[in-house]
N, C-alpha and C positions, 0 to 999 in steps of 0.2 A: 503494499500499500503505498508504502514510503517513498520507493522508487516512481510509482504512478503518479503520485501527487507532484514528484520533481518534474515529470514531463509535462503534466497540467501547466504547472507555473512556467515552465519554460514556454511552452506554445503559446501561453496568454501574452507572454512578453515579446514574442516571434510576431505575433499576429497585430502588434501596436506598432505602427510606424513611428510614431513619436515616446516610445516607452512606457512604462507604469511605474507608478510609486508602490511600495510595499501595503499602503492602505487602498488603494485602488485595486491590486492584486487581491486583497482580502474580500474586498466585496465582489469582484469578479467572478472568484472561483469558489467561494464560500467556506475557504478555511480559516482557521483562526488565526489573528495576528502571528503568536509565537511560532506558529506552523510556517508561516510566511517567511518569517525573520530567521527561522533554522534552514529552511531549503535555500532561502537566499544567500545566506552565507556559505551554504557548499556549494552553489553555482559559482558565486565569486571565487571560492578557492579552486573551484576547476577550470577557472578561467573561461567559462561559458557565458558569462554575463559581465558586464560593465556598470559600475556607477558613474552616470554621464550628467552631472550637476545637478542644481538643487531648483525646484519651483514653489511657487505660492506668494500670492500679494495680499492675501488676508492675515487675520489673526493668526497665531499658532506659529510652531515651527514650520519652515520650509520642507518640503518632501523631497527627498534622493530618486531620482529617476533611473529606473532599471533598462538596460537596454541589452540585448546581444552582442556580443563580442566576435565580431567578425572572423577574426584571427585566432579565435579557440578551438576550432576544428574544422577540417577540410575534408572532402571526399571527391573521390575521382569517378568519373562517368564515362563509359563506351556505349555508343550507338552502332551495334552490327547492323548493316544494311547491306542488301545484295549489291548495291551500287557503290554507295560511298562509306565509309567508317569515320565517324566523329569521336573525338577524345577530348574531355574538359576536365578542368580543377576547379572546384568550387568552394567557398568559403561557408561559413556557418549560417549567413543570411541568403544564401544561394545566388550568390551573385558571381560569374563567372570570372575565375581568376587568369585563366589560361586555356587556350584552344588551340587544337590541330584537326585536319581533316586530310585524309589520304584514300585513294581509289581502292577498293576492295579487290585483294589479288583475283584476276581473272579464272586463275584455276579454282577457287572456291576451296581449297584445301585447307582444312579447318587449321591443322600445325601452321601452316604459312602465315595463315589469319593470325593465329594467336601469336606467332613471332613478332609479327608485323605492329599488333596491340601493345605488346611487350616494349618494343623499341620506343614507341610512341610516349607511353607512360612514362618513361625514365628518363626523355628528354624532356618532357614537360614539367616532371618535377625538380630536374637540376636547372632548367632555364628559369623558374619561377622562384627558385630559393627558399621554398617554403619545407620546413622542417618533415622530413617522413614520419617522426615519430607524431605528429600532429594529425596525420591522415588516417582518418577512421575507417577507410577501407574502400574498395572499388567495387562500383555497380555496372553490370552488364545487360544492356537490353537487346533483346534478340528477337526475332521473328517466332511468332508462336507455332505449333505448341510446343511446352515447355515441361520437364518434370523437375517442379521446384525443390521436390526433396533430396533429388540427386543432383541439382544443377545443370542438368543435361538438356540441351536442345535435341527433340525427337523427329524433327522431320519435316521444316519449312519448305513449303513447296516451291521455292525461287532461290534456295540456297543448294546446288547440286552436290550429292554426295553427303549431306549432312542428316545422317542415320543415326541415331541416339550418341551424339557427340557429349562427352561430359566435359562442355565449356566451361565450368567455374572450377573445378580442379586443374583443367590445362591452364586458365588464367592466373590462378593463383599460385602455381609451381612457375609461371614464367616472370611474374610480376613481384612476387613476396609479399603481395598485399594481401590482407582478408577479402575475399569476392564473394559476392552474390548475384545470381542470375535470373533475372524476370523478363517477363515478355515487355516488347517494346511499348505496346499502348497500355499498360499498366504503369510503366516508367512515366509515360506521359501525363496521366493521370495523377500521378504522386509528385511531378515536376509542378503542376498546377494548384495542387494543395500547398506544396512548401516554398513556392518561389514565385506564383502566378499573382499575388496580392491580393485584395479583398474578394476577386472571384473566386477564388480556391477554396471557398468554405460551403457549407450546406450540401446539398445533393445534386450532382450533375452528371452528364456523361461527355466524354472526352473522346470526339471522333479522331481518328489518327489515321492521316492520308499520306502514307507512303508509296513504295514499290507495291506493298499489298495493303488492304483496307481492316481495322479493326477498330473496337472502342474499349475504353476503361470507364468502369463505374465507381463513382462515389457515392456514397450514401451515410448522409450526417458526419462527413468531414473524414470518413475511412475509405480507402478502397475495398471494393468488394472483389475478390478474387475468386471465388468460386472453390467446388470441392477439391479439385485439382491443380488450382491456379490458374487456369486458363477461360476465365469467364471473358465476354467479349469477342468470340470467336463469331464475328457476325457475316462473314464471307460468302455464307452459304444461303442467306435470306434470299430469295428470288424475287428479281423485280421485273423481269421478262421472260414468260416461259420460253419464247421463241428465239432467244438471244445465244448466243455462243456458247458452247461448249464449257464447263467449269475448267481452269486451268491443271487444278489438281488431280483428275483423273476421276472424280466422283459420279461421272455420268451424268450430272444437272445441266440443265441449261440456264442462262441469263440470271447466275447468281450474281449479288451486288459486287463481290470480292473482282471476279473476272470483268464484269461491265467497267468496273471504274478503275481497273490497271489501267496506267498511264500508256502501256504497249496498246491495248487494246482500243483506246481513245484516239491514239495517234493513228494506227492502222486504218481506223474509220476514217479520219482526216486525210490519208493517203489515198485511198479509194475514192473521195468526194472528191480530189483534185485539190483539195487545201494546202497540204504537205507535200513536198517533192519525195519520190520513192526511197526508202532507205538502203543501206548497202546490205548485200545478200545475206550476211550474218549480223545483223545489229546487236550489241552489246545493250547493257542497262543503263551505259551511260548516254549512248545513242537515243534510245527513247526519252530519256530526261531533257536533252537539249531539243528534240522534236518537240516534245510537251511544252518546253518553255516557250517555243516559236507560236505554237497553236495561240497559246495563253496570249503573246504579243499581237496576232492578227485579231483576238478579240477586243483587247484595248484599241486596237485602230478600227474596230467597227466591221469587220470583214462579215458578213452576213450567214455565211456558211459554217464559218469558225463558231459564231455565236449559236448556231442552231446545233450543233455537234455539243457545245458544252453545256447549252440548255437542256439537252437529252441528258447528259451526264448529272447535271444538279437536279434532275427528276427522278434519276434512281436514286442519289443518295438522299432524295428528300423522302423516298418510300421507306428507304432501309431506315433513316433517322425517325421516322414515324412510328415503325413498327417497333422500335426500341423505345422510344418515347411512351408507347401505350402500355409497354409492359411493366416500365419501372417508374414512370410519372413524376419526372424530376423537375426541377427548377428553371435549369439551364442546361444549354449544350454548348459546349466547345469544340473548336475545331483547330487542328494544328498538324503539323508533319512536315516533311521535306518537301511535298509537292504541294502544301496550301498557299504560302504565300503568293505562287505566281495567280492563282485563281481566286484567292481572298475577297477581293473588291467585289467583281462580278459575281459570286456565289452569295455572298453576304446580302447582296441586292435582290436577289430572285429567290435563295432558298428559305428566308423565314416566313414568307407568306405560304410557300410551296408545304411546308412542314406543319406549320399551326392549322391550316386547311385539313391536314389530314388526321390530325390527333382528336381522339375522343373527348377531350377535355377543352374542345376549341369553343364551348359554351360557357365554360368557366374562367377560364384566364388564358393568357397568352405567354408561351414558353419562350425564353430569350435564347437567341442564338449568337454567339460572338466568335472571333478568333482568339486564340493564346496571345498573351503578351511575349511569350518566350521565343518566337520565332522559329526557324527552322532546326533550332539546335534543340530543340524539347525534348527529343529522344535521349539526347546524350545529358543535357541537365537531368532530366528524369532518372536516368541510371545513377548518377551521384545523389540524387534526392533520396533515392532508395535506401542507401547505406545512411543517410541522415534520418530519415524515418524509422529505419531498424534501431538505431540507437538512441532517439530521442523522442520520438513521436508518442502521445498519450494513447496507446492502443488499448482497447478493451482487454485483448490477451493477456496483457502485463498482471492482471488481476488473478488470472488463474493461478491455484498453487500447481508447483513442480509434480508432474505424475498424476 
C-alpha cells in the first residue's frame, strides 16, 4: 500500500504542469498530511521530485511547490517497424533527450536487427552524457501479436521470418539494459497517458497508423491489454466484403488492416493513374515515399487523390465506429508514422463520419484528435512503458504477491 500511495502522489505531481504543494496533494489524493510528508521526503531522497520554490500571497506560511525532476530517471525506447527503426532516450517528464532513426535491415533477420538496435542505443547514451545507472530500462514496441510473458514476437505479418522470436532476451543481452517488449499500439497508448498532456487521462482509444493498423485502449487512465496482452488487434474488422484478400492469409476480404495498408492505398492510386508505377519489387520505404506523394496531391487539390483518400477515411470511420460502439469512450486519438501526412485531411472529414455511425450519436459527440507526440509516438511509447512499469499507480500493485 505504501508503494502504491507513492506512485499515486508521483502521478498527481506529474499531471500538474505547475506542480503541487503538500497541502494540495493531501486534498487531491485523500491521504493524511503526515503520509504526504513522509512520501514526499522519500521521493526527494530518490531525486524523483524537487522543491521548486514557494507560493502564497495570503496569510500563513508560503507553500513549497513539488515538481518532477526531469533528470531523476531516464528510459530508452525502440520502435521496431518493418520500414524504419526509431530509438529515443526520454527523461522523467517524457521529453525526448536524444533520438536516432535507421532503415530496418532489408533482410529482416532478427539478430541483425537486434545488433543494429544495440549499436544505436549505445551511441545515444554516449552522446547524451546520461549516467547509465539512471536509465530504468529499455522498452521495445513491436508489431503484434506478442507473448508478453516471454517477451517474444510470435508472427507479425510484415516482418519476414519472425516466428516466435525471443526479442526481449535478445535485446537485453545485446544492450545490457533491463528490457521489456509490448505491442506498438499499446506503447502509443501509454505514451499518450504519460507524455501526451491533459488529453492523456480518462478513457480513450488510440488508433495507430503505421505499416499496419491497430488500436490501444485506455480505460480510466490505465491501458487495457487483454488476457494475453494483445487487445486492439482490429485489423480483421471487415469494412468491404468485396475488398482485397487479407494480407496475412486468413482468407477474409476487405479487412480494415489490409484496406488501410499504405501499400494497398498506393496500389489503388497507381491503377487510377494518380501515381506512377513502382519498381518491380518495391520496398516498404518505396511505399512510404509514394504514400507521402499521394498525400501531397491531396493537399494540392487533386480530385482523384482526394477520392482515394476519402474512401480510406470512410473505411477508417467504420472501424473506429465499431470500436467506439463496443467500449464507449470519451475520445479517439490518432497517431503513428503515417498519421502526420494525412492528419489535416482526415480530421476534416473523419469526425462527422464516425459520429454519424456511433450508437451514442443522440447522446453526445465523441472527440477525435491527433496525438501531440508526432511520428515518434511508437518509440516514445516504448520508453514510457518502462516509466509506467516503474512508477505508474496501477491497480495490480495492490495485489499481494502470490
